[in-house]
C-alpha positions as CSV (number, residue, x, y, z in Angstrom):
1,X,4.9,11.7,9.2
2,X,7.2,8.6,9.3
3,X,6.1,7.9,13.0
4,X,2.4,8.4,12.2
5,X,2.7,6.0,9.3
6,X,4.3,3.4,11.5
7,X,1.7,3.8,14.2
8,X,-1.0,3.3,11.6
9,X,0.6,0.3,10.2
10,X,1.1,-1.1,13.7
11,X,-2.4,-0.5,14.7
12,X,-3.9,-2.1,11.5
13,X,-1.6,-5.3,12.3
14,X,-3.1,-5.5,15.9
15,X,-6.7,-5.0,14.6
16,X,-6.2,-7.7,12.0
17,X,-5.0,-10.3,14.5
18,X,-1.8,-9.2,16.1
19,X,1.9,-8.9,15.0
20,X,2.3,-12.8,14.7
21,X,-0.3,-12.9,12.1
22,X,1.0,-13.9,8.6
23,X,-0.6,-12.8,5.4
24,X,-0.4,-14.6,2.0
25,X,0.3,-12.4,-0.7
26,X,-0.4,-13.4,-4.4
27,X,1.4,-12.1,-7.4
28,X,0.3,-12.1,-11.1
29,X,2.8,-11.7,-13.8
30,X,2.4,-8.1,-15.1
31,X,3.1,-7.0,-18.5
32,X,4.7,-3.7,-19.2
33,X,5.5,-1.3,-22.1
34,X,8.9,0.4,-22.0
35,X,9.7,3.3,-24.2
36,X,13.1,5.1,-24.5
37,X,15.6,7.0,-26.2
38,X,19.0,5.1,-25.7
39,X,21.5,6.8,-23.4
40,X,18.9,9.4,-22.5
41,X,15.7,8.4,-20.9
42,X,13.2,5.5,-20.5
43,X,9.8,5.4,-19.3
44,X,8.0,2.0,-18.1
45,X,4.1,1.7,-17.7
46,X,2.0,-1.0,-16.8
47,X,0.0,-2.3,-19.9
48,X,-3.6,-3.0,-19.6
49,X,-4.8,-6.5,-20.6
50,X,-6.1,-5.3,-24.0
51,X,-2.8,-3.5,-24.8
52,X,-1.0,-4.8,-27.9
53,X,2.3,-4.4,-29.4
54,X,0.9,-1.7,-31.5
55,X,-0.5,0.0,-28.5
56,X,3.1,0.2,-27.0
57,X,4.4,1.4,-30.4
58,X,2.0,4.1,-30.4
59,X,2.5,5.2,-26.7
60,X,6.2,5.5,-27.7
61,X,5.4,7.8,-30.7
62,X,3.0,9.8,-28.4
63,X,6.0,10.6,-26.0
64,X,8.4,10.9,-28.8
65,X,10.5,8.1,-27.9
66,X,12.7,6.2,-30.4
67,X,12.1,2.8,-29.2
68,X,9.5,0.6,-27.5
69,X,10.1,-2.5,-25.6
70,X,7.7,-5.3,-24.2
71,X,8.3,-6.5,-20.7
72,X,7.0,-9.0,-18.2
73,X,7.4,-8.5,-14.5
74,X,7.2,-11.7,-12.5
75,X,7.5,-12.6,-8.8
76,X,11.0,-13.9,-9.5
77,X,12.2,-10.9,-11.8
78,X,11.6,-9.4,-15.1
79,X,12.3,-10.2,-18.8
80,X,12.2,-7.8,-21.8
81,X,11.9,-8.8,-25.5
82,X,14.0,-6.9,-28.3
83,X,13.0,-3.5,-28.9
84,X,11.2,-2.3,-31.9
85,X,11.1,1.4,-33.4
86,X,8.4,3.3,-35.4
87,X,8.6,0.9,-38.4
88,X,9.4,-2.5,-36.6
89,X,7.4,-3.9,-33.8
90,X,9.2,-5.1,-30.7
91,X,9.1,-8.8,-29.8
92,X,7.6,-10.4,-26.9
93,X,9.7,-11.3,-23.9
94,X,9.8,-15.0,-22.2
95,X,7.7,-15.2,-20.3
96,X,5.4,-13.1,-22.4
97,X,2.8,-12.1,-19.8
98,X,0.0,-12.2,-22.4
99,X,1.8,-10.1,-25.1
């Protein structure tokens, strides 16, 4: 399967202008919602543009997580705010990605 995938990628490069062609890739900051039980498990999902801190808190409750945390993934790294629980909302990170 690996050889087939490589062959398809090489073929696509050649069709698009050859191996010397460079492609510009743009990246937009992405907000994420991370829910977890400390020292046990964590799940981080991409948060849609209409997600709010309350949506992230509700997602945590739905999957039986103890805490929720707002995050922002940038081209240079990531940031998380302080976590919140079932009664306290999490704080937005800096940069905040629209939280």
